[in-house]
C-alpha positions as CSV (number, residue, x, y, z in Angstrom):
1,M,-72.8,19.6,22.0
2,D,-76.5,20.6,21.8
3,S,-77.9,22.8,24.6
4,F,-80.1,21.0,27.1
5,K,-83.8,21.6,26.7
6,N,-86.6,20.7,29.0
7,V,-87.5,17.0,28.7
8,T,-91.0,15.6,28.9
9,S,-91.1,11.9,28.6
10,I,-92.2,8.6,30.1
11,V,-89.6,7.1,32.3
12,T,-87.8,3.8,31.6
13,P,-87.4,2.0,35.0
14,L,-84.2,0.0,35.3
15,D,-84.5,-1.5,38.8
16,K,-80.9,-2.5,39.2
17,V,-78.1,-1.3,41.5
18,N,-74.3,-1.2,40.8
19,V,-74.8,-1.1,37.0
20,D,-71.2,-0.9,35.7
21,T,-70.0,0.6,32.5
22,D,-69.3,-2.9,31.0
23,Q,-73.0,-3.7,31.5
24,I,-74.0,-0.4,29.9
25,V,-71.8,-1.1,26.8
26,P,-69.8,-4.3,26.8
27,K,-66.1,-4.1,25.9
28,Q,-66.3,-5.9,22.6
29,F,-68.3,-3.0,21.1
30,L,-65.7,-0.3,21.9
31,K,-64.1,-0.5,18.4
32,L,-66.0,2.5,16.9
33,I,-64.0,5.6,16.5
34,Q,-66.8,8.1,16.6
35,K,-69.3,8.9,19.4
36,S,-72.4,7.8,17.5
37,G,-73.5,4.2,16.8
38,F,-73.2,2.9,20.4
39,G,-77.0,2.9,21.2
40,K,-77.6,-0.4,19.5
41,F,-75.1,-2.0,22.0
42,L,-76.7,-0.4,25.1
43,F,-77.2,-3.1,27.8
44,F,-76.4,-5.6,25.1
45,D,-76.0,-8.7,27.3
46,W,-79.3,-7.9,29.1
47,R,-81.2,-7.0,25.9
48,Y,-80.2,-10.0,23.8
49,D,-79.7,-13.7,24.2
50,E,-76.7,-15.7,22.8
51,N,-78.3,-15.7,19.3
52,E,-78.9,-11.9,19.4
53,N,-82.6,-12.3,19.8
54,K,-84.3,-9.7,22.0
55,K,-85.1,-11.0,25.5
56,P,-88.8,-10.2,26.1
57,D,-88.4,-9.6,29.8
58,F,-85.8,-6.8,29.6
59,V,-87.3,-3.3,30.0
60,L,-85.7,-1.7,26.8
61,N,-87.4,-4.4,24.7
62,D,-90.9,-3.4,26.0
63,S,-92.4,-1.2,23.3
64,K,-94.2,1.0,25.8
65,Y,-90.8,2.5,26.6
66,D,-89.9,3.3,23.0
67,G,-88.8,6.9,22.7
68,S,-88.2,7.4,26.4
69,K,-85.6,10.0,27.2
70,I,-85.5,9.5,31.0
71,L,-83.8,6.5,32.6
72,V,-84.6,5.9,36.3
73,T,-82.3,3.4,37.9
74,G,-80.7,2.2,41.1
75,D,-77.8,3.3,43.3
76,N,-74.2,3.6,42.1
77,F,-75.0,3.8,38.4
78,G,-72.1,3.9,36.0
79,C,-69.5,2.2,38.3
80,G,-66.6,0.2,37.0
81,S,-64.2,1.4,34.4
82,S,-64.1,5.0,33.3
83,R,-65.2,4.4,29.7
84,E,-66.9,7.4,28.2
85,H,-68.5,5.0,25.7
86,A,-71.1,4.2,28.3
87,V,-72.4,7.7,28.2
88,W,-72.2,7.8,24.4
89,A,-74.4,4.6,24.3
90,L,-77.0,6.1,26.6
91,L,-77.1,9.3,24.6
92,D,-77.1,7.6,21.2
93,Y,-80.0,5.4,22.4
94,G,-82.0,8.5,23.2
95,F,-81.6,9.1,26.9
96,S,-80.9,12.7,28.0
97,V,-81.7,12.4,31.7
98,I,-80.7,9.7,34.2
99,I,-82.1,9.7,37.7
100,A,-80.5,7.5,40.4
101,P,-79.7,7.7,44.1
102,S,-76.0,7.9,43.2
103,F,-73.5,7.8,40.4
104,A,-69.9,6.8,40.0
105,D,-67.8,10.0,39.9
106,I,-66.2,9.6,36.5
107,F,-69.4,8.5,34.9
108,F,-71.2,11.5,36.5
109,S,-68.6,13.9,35.1
110,N,-68.8,12.2,31.6
111,C,-72.5,12.8,31.5
112,F,-72.1,16.6,31.7
113,K,-69.3,16.5,29.1
114,N,-71.6,14.9,26.6
115,G,-75.0,16.6,27.3
116,I,-76.7,14.1,29.6
117,L,-78.3,15.4,32.8
118,P,-77.6,13.0,35.8
119,I,-79.9,13.7,38.8
120,S,-79.3,12.3,42.2
121,L,-82.4,11.9,44.4
122,D,-83.1,9.9,47.5
123,E,-84.0,6.2,47.1
124,K,-87.6,6.6,48.1
125,T,-88.2,9.3,45.5
126,V,-86.4,7.3,42.8
127,E,-88.6,4.2,43.6
128,K,-91.7,6.4,43.3
129,L,-90.5,7.8,39.9
130,Q,-89.8,4.2,38.7
131,Q,-93.6,3.6,39.2
132,E,-94.6,6.6,37.1
133,T,-96.6,5.5,34.0
134,R,-97.4,9.0,32.7
135,P,-94.8,11.4,31.3
136,I,-92.8,13.6,33.7
137,E,-91.1,16.9,32.9
138,V,-87.5,17.7,33.8
139,D,-86.9,21.4,33.9
140,L,-83.1,22.1,34.3
141,E,-83.5,25.9,34.5
142,K,-85.9,25.6,37.4
143,Q,-84.2,22.4,38.7
144,T,-87.6,20.6,39.0
145,I,-89.2,17.3,38.1
146,K,-92.9,17.5,37.6
147,T,-95.2,14.6,37.8
148,L,-99.0,14.7,37.8
149,S,-99.1,14.7,41.6
150,E,-96.0,16.6,42.7
151,E,-93.0,18.8,41.9
152,I,-89.6,17.5,43.0
153,S,-86.6,19.8,43.3
154,F,-83.1,18.7,42.6
155,E,-79.6,20.1,43.2
156,I,-77.0,20.7,40.5
157,D,-73.6,22.5,40.5
158,P,-74.1,26.0,38.9
159,H,-71.2,25.5,36.5
160,K,-72.5,22.1,35.3
161,K,-76.0,23.5,34.9
162,K,-74.5,26.4,32.7
163,I,-72.6,24.0,30.4
164,L,-75.7,21.9,29.8
165,L,-78.0,24.9,29.2
166,E,-75.5,26.5,26.8
167,G,-74.3,23.2,25.2
168,L,-70.7,23.8,26.1
169,D,-68.3,20.9,25.7
170,D,-64.7,21.2,27.0
171,I,-63.5,22.9,23.7
172,A,-66.4,25.3,23.6
173,Q,-65.7,26.3,27.3
174,T,-62.1,27.0,26.4
175,L,-63.0,29.0,23.3
176,Q,-65.0,31.4,25.6
177,Y,-61.6,32.7,26.6
178,E,-60.2,32.9,23.0
179,D,-59.5,36.7,23.2
180,E,-57.7,36.3,26.5
181,I,-55.7,33.4,25.2
182,T,-54.7,35.2,22.1
183,E,-53.7,38.3,24.1
184,F,-51.6,36.1,26.4
185,E,-49.9,34.4,23.5
186,K,-49.2,37.8,21.9
187,N,-47.6,39.2,25.0
188,S,-45.9,36.0,26.1
189,K,-42.1,35.7,25.9
190,I,-42.4,32.0,25.1
191,P,-41.1,31.5,21.5
192,S,-43.6,30.5,19.0
193,V,-43.3,27.0,17.5
194,L,-45.0,28.1,14.3
């Protein structure tokens, strides 16, 4: 996993609440066996009609949001099933920050495990950010969001902040203790299976 860098980007406003993981990436696209390639299926049923033509009224089909790395959305984002594919689709599409009033617990955890920064802010602030037309800057180290007119602070668990800043997935976190694990195995009375 790559380490998290400061992100400066226009925001993509998705003014919807209770967006579940099946809306983020529909179940028929869960056949891939790698983490990449899911971006083209992101919000598929909202982005495309029954003939797979882009719907002009959906925000991701508006060219002014091309290249956006920050999704600003409504309450309870990522609810529904626990599929990690939803996070993979958002990341593969290009989002590295998601701002919402609240997130489903498992989705929130999956974001950190895959290098996306989920930020919870009050509804009024989220609504204001959805109206931003100029790029904003998200600084994880300082825990701030800077717009042209203000600086907004956000909270984050120190451990989750560390794993994003250092780009540590679950395996990399475990390998930080490789010497201790090796020493334990060497001194353990448990018979080796090798």
